[in-house]
C-alpha positions in Angstrom: 47.6 -141.0 -43.3 50.4 -142.5 -41.3 50.8 -140.0 -38.5 48.6 -137.6 -36.5 49.8 -134.6 -34.6 47.5 -132.4 -32.5 47.8 -129.2 -30.6 46.8 -125.5 -30.5 47.8 -122.3 -32.0 47.5 -118.6 -31.3 47.4 -115.7 -33.8 50.1 -113.2 -32.8 49.5 -110.9 -35.7 46.4 -110.2 -37.9 47.1 -107.3 -40.0 45.0 -105.9 -43.0 47.6 -104.9 -45.5 45.2 -103.8 -48.3 41.4 -103.3 -48.7 39.3 -102.6 -51.8 35.7 -102.1 -52.0 33.8 -103.1 -55.1 30.1 -103.4 -55.9 28.8 -106.3 -53.9 32.2 -107.4 -52.5 35.0 -106.3 -50.2 38.4 -107.6 -51.1 41.4 -107.8 -48.6 45.0 -108.9 -48.3 45.9 -109.9 -44.8 49.2 -110.9 -43.1 49.0 -113.4 -40.1 51.6 -114.7 -37.8 50.9 -117.8 -35.5 52.6 -119.6 -32.7 51.9 -123.5 -32.5 52.2 -125.6 -29.3 51.7 -129.3 -28.9 53.0 -132.1 -31.4 53.8 -129.2 -33.7 55.7 -126.4 -32.0 56.9 -123.4 -33.8 55.7 -120.4 -35.8 54.1 -119.6 -39.2 53.6 -116.6 -41.5 50.4 -116.5 -43.5 49.5 -114.5 -46.6 45.8 -114.4 -47.3 43.4 -113.0 -49.8 39.8 -112.7 -48.9 36.5 -111.5 -50.1 33.5 -110.6 -48.2 29.8 -110.1 -49.2 27.9 -106.9 -49.1 26.8 -107.6 -45.4 30.6 -107.8 -44.5 30.6 -111.3 -43.7 33.5 -113.5 -45.1 32.6 -115.3 -48.2 35.8 -116.8 -49.3 39.6 -116.9 -48.8 42.7 -118.4 -50.0 46.1 -118.4 -48.2 49.5 -119.9 -48.1 51.3 -120.5 -44.8 55.0 -121.1 -44.2 55.4 -123.2 -41.0 58.8 -123.6 -39.2 59.4 -125.7 -36.3 59.4 -129.1 -34.8 56.8 -131.7 -35.7 56.8 -134.9 -33.5 60.5 -134.4 -32.9 61.5 -133.6 -36.5 62.9 -130.0 -37.2 62.1 -128.4 -40.5 59.5 -126.4 -42.4 56.7 -126.8 -44.9 53.8 -124.9 -46.6 50.1 -125.1 -46.1 47.5 -124.0 -48.7 44.2 -122.9 -47.5 40.9 -122.6 -49.5 37.6 -121.8 -47.8 34.1 -121.1 -49.2 31.7 -119.4 -46.9 30.8 -121.5 -43.8 30.4 -124.7 -45.8 34.0 -125.9 -45.8 37.7 -125.3 -45.5 40.4 -127.4 -47.0 44.0 -127.0 -45.8 46.7 -129.3 -47.2 50.4 -129.5 -47.1 51.8 -128.4 -50.5 53.8 -131.3 -51.9 57.5 -130.7 -52.3 57.7 -127.8 -49.8 59.0 -129.8 -46.8 62.5 -129.0 -45.7 65.0 -130.3 -43.2 63.7 -133.3 -41.4 60.3 -132.7 -42.8 61.4 -133.1 -46.4 58.8 -135.2 -48.3 55.9 -134.4 -46.0 52.3 -134.5 -47.2 49.1 -134.4 -45.5 46.0 -132.4 -44.4 45.5 -129.9 -41.6 42.2 -129.7 -39.8 41.5 -126.8 -37.5 38.7 -126.0 -35.0 37.7 -122.9 -33.1 35.6 -123.3 -30.1 33.2 -120.9 -28.5 35.8 -119.1 -26.6 37.9 -118.6 -29.8 40.6 -121.0 -29.0 42.2 -122.6 -32.0 43.1 -126.4 -32.0 44.4 -128.5 -34.9 45.1 -132.1 -36.1 47.6 -132.6 -38.8 47.4 -135.9 -40.6 50.6 -136.5 -42.4 53.0 -138.8 -44.1 56.7 -138.4 -44.6 57.9 -139.7 -47.9 
């Protein structure tokens, strides 16, 4: 990728919209809001679907996230797509064709980390096409 942007984010809303219990699994629909600081400054809205196992631990989730703000001095928006399977891996990518404003044509991957204190940091590796 051509560019790297790093920073942190905070969840400002984490709201369970819907929950459904099934044999062996718990399904949920969640609404999340975030605030980003660093090379990406702005906000996002996330719509997430999740499933947990019988012990209540998260097993899998998928989500779409609309990010609006400024990335390395360029104003605009784009959408991230999340996919995660248990603790073995999470993939978060910019959805091609969703960039708007000065971020039109953006592609890339978003890597997040959560430290022991619960602080969220990220690195966005991206290209503008």
